[in-house]
C-alpha positions as CSV (number, residue, x, y, z in Angstrom):
1,M,113.6,149.1,158.5
2,W,115.6,147.6,156.1
3,I,119.4,147.0,156.5
4,Q,120.9,145.8,153.3
5,A,124.7,144.6,152.5
6,R,126.4,143.3,149.6
7,M,128.4,140.5,151.8
8,T,127.9,140.1,155.9
9,F,125.4,141.3,158.3
10,T,128.2,143.3,160.2
11,T,128.9,144.7,156.3
12,A,124.4,145.4,156.9
13,L,125.5,147.2,159.9
14,R,128.2,149.3,158.6
15,E,126.2,150.0,156.1
16,T,123.5,150.9,157.8
17,K,125.8,153.3,160.2
18,E,126.9,155.3,157.2
19,E,123.9,156.2,155.1
20,A,121.2,156.4,157.6
21,G,123.0,157.3,161.1
22,L,121.6,154.4,162.3
23,G,124.1,152.0,164.5
24,T,123.4,148.5,166.5
25,E,123.0,150.6,170.2
26,H,119.5,152.2,167.9
27,L,118.7,148.7,166.2
28,Q,116.9,145.2,168.0
29,V,117.4,143.1,164.4
30,I,115.4,140.2,163.8
31,N,117.5,137.8,163.3
32,S,114.9,135.1,162.4
33,F,114.2,136.9,158.7
34,V,116.8,137.3,156.1
35,Q,116.0,137.7,152.7
36,E,118.1,137.4,149.8
37,L,117.8,139.0,146.3
38,R,119.6,138.9,142.9
39,Y,119.2,140.3,140.2
40,E,121.2,142.8,136.9
41,V,123.3,146.0,138.0
42,R,124.6,147.4,134.5
43,G,124.7,143.9,133.5
44,K,126.7,142.4,136.5
45,P,124.9,139.9,138.6
46,K,124.5,141.7,142.3
47,E,123.4,139.4,145.3
48,V,121.8,141.6,148.5
49,L,120.9,140.4,151.8
50,Y,118.0,141.9,153.5
51,W,117.9,141.6,157.4
52,L,114.4,143.5,159.4
53,A,115.3,145.4,162.3
54,E,113.0,148.1,164.1
55,L,114.4,151.5,166.3
56,K,114.4,150.4,170.2
57,E,113.1,154.0,169.9
58,P,110.9,155.4,167.4
59,G,111.9,158.8,167.3
60,T,115.2,158.3,166.8
61,A,116.4,160.5,164.4
62,V,118.0,159.4,160.9
63,T,120.7,161.3,159.5
64,L,121.1,160.4,156.1
65,S,124.7,160.4,154.1
66,D,125.6,162.4,150.8
67,E,123.9,159.0,148.4
68,H,120.9,160.2,149.6
69,Q,118.2,163.2,149.4
70,D,114.9,162.1,151.4
71,Y,113.7,158.6,153.5
72,R,110.2,158.1,154.7
73,W,108.7,155.7,156.8
74,A,105.6,154.3,155.4
75,R,103.4,151.2,155.7
76,L,103.9,148.4,153.7
77,E,101.6,149.1,150.2
78,E,103.3,152.5,149.8
79,A,106.8,151.1,151.0
80,C,105.5,148.7,148.1
81,T,104.4,150.9,145.4
82,L,107.4,153.6,145.8
83,A,110.0,150.3,145.7
84,R,108.9,149.9,142.2
85,Y,110.5,146.8,141.7
86,K,108.7,143.6,142.6
87,D,111.2,141.6,144.2
88,L,111.6,143.9,146.7
89,Q,108.4,143.8,147.0
90,D,108.3,140.5,148.0
91,T,110.4,140.9,150.0
92,L,108.3,144.1,152.0
93,R,105.4,141.3,151.8
94,A,107.1,138.4,153.6
95,A,108.9,140.7,156.3
96,Q,105.5,141.9,156.9
97,R,103.6,138.0,156.9
98,H,107.1,136.9,159.1
99,L,105.8,139.8,161.5
100,E,102.1,138.8,161.6
101,A,103.2,135.1,162.2
102,Q,105.8,136.6,165.2
103,Q,102.9,138.7,167.3
104,D,100.2,134.8,166.7
105,K,103.1,132.9,168.3
106,Q,103.0,135.3,171.9
């Protein structure tokens, strides 16, 4: 699961709650991974930070806001196909490498 925000971690948590119905009680944030993406939207620069998190209980229901139509859980390559943008695909792959490195340490 991705948590995203423009400014702060607190904003990211608020947005995740508003858009997916998932609060801090549902998430285990992996603080050792944060990725920043910079791009333009309608000619204006945008910076977005992504934090990595997992559900504490895998069966937790996602409740989408009116801003979204659908969601799905996907393996890495499917997620990259859905993401479409190279920088977001690179972020997904970096998160996968990070998780694998964390597992190797254990």
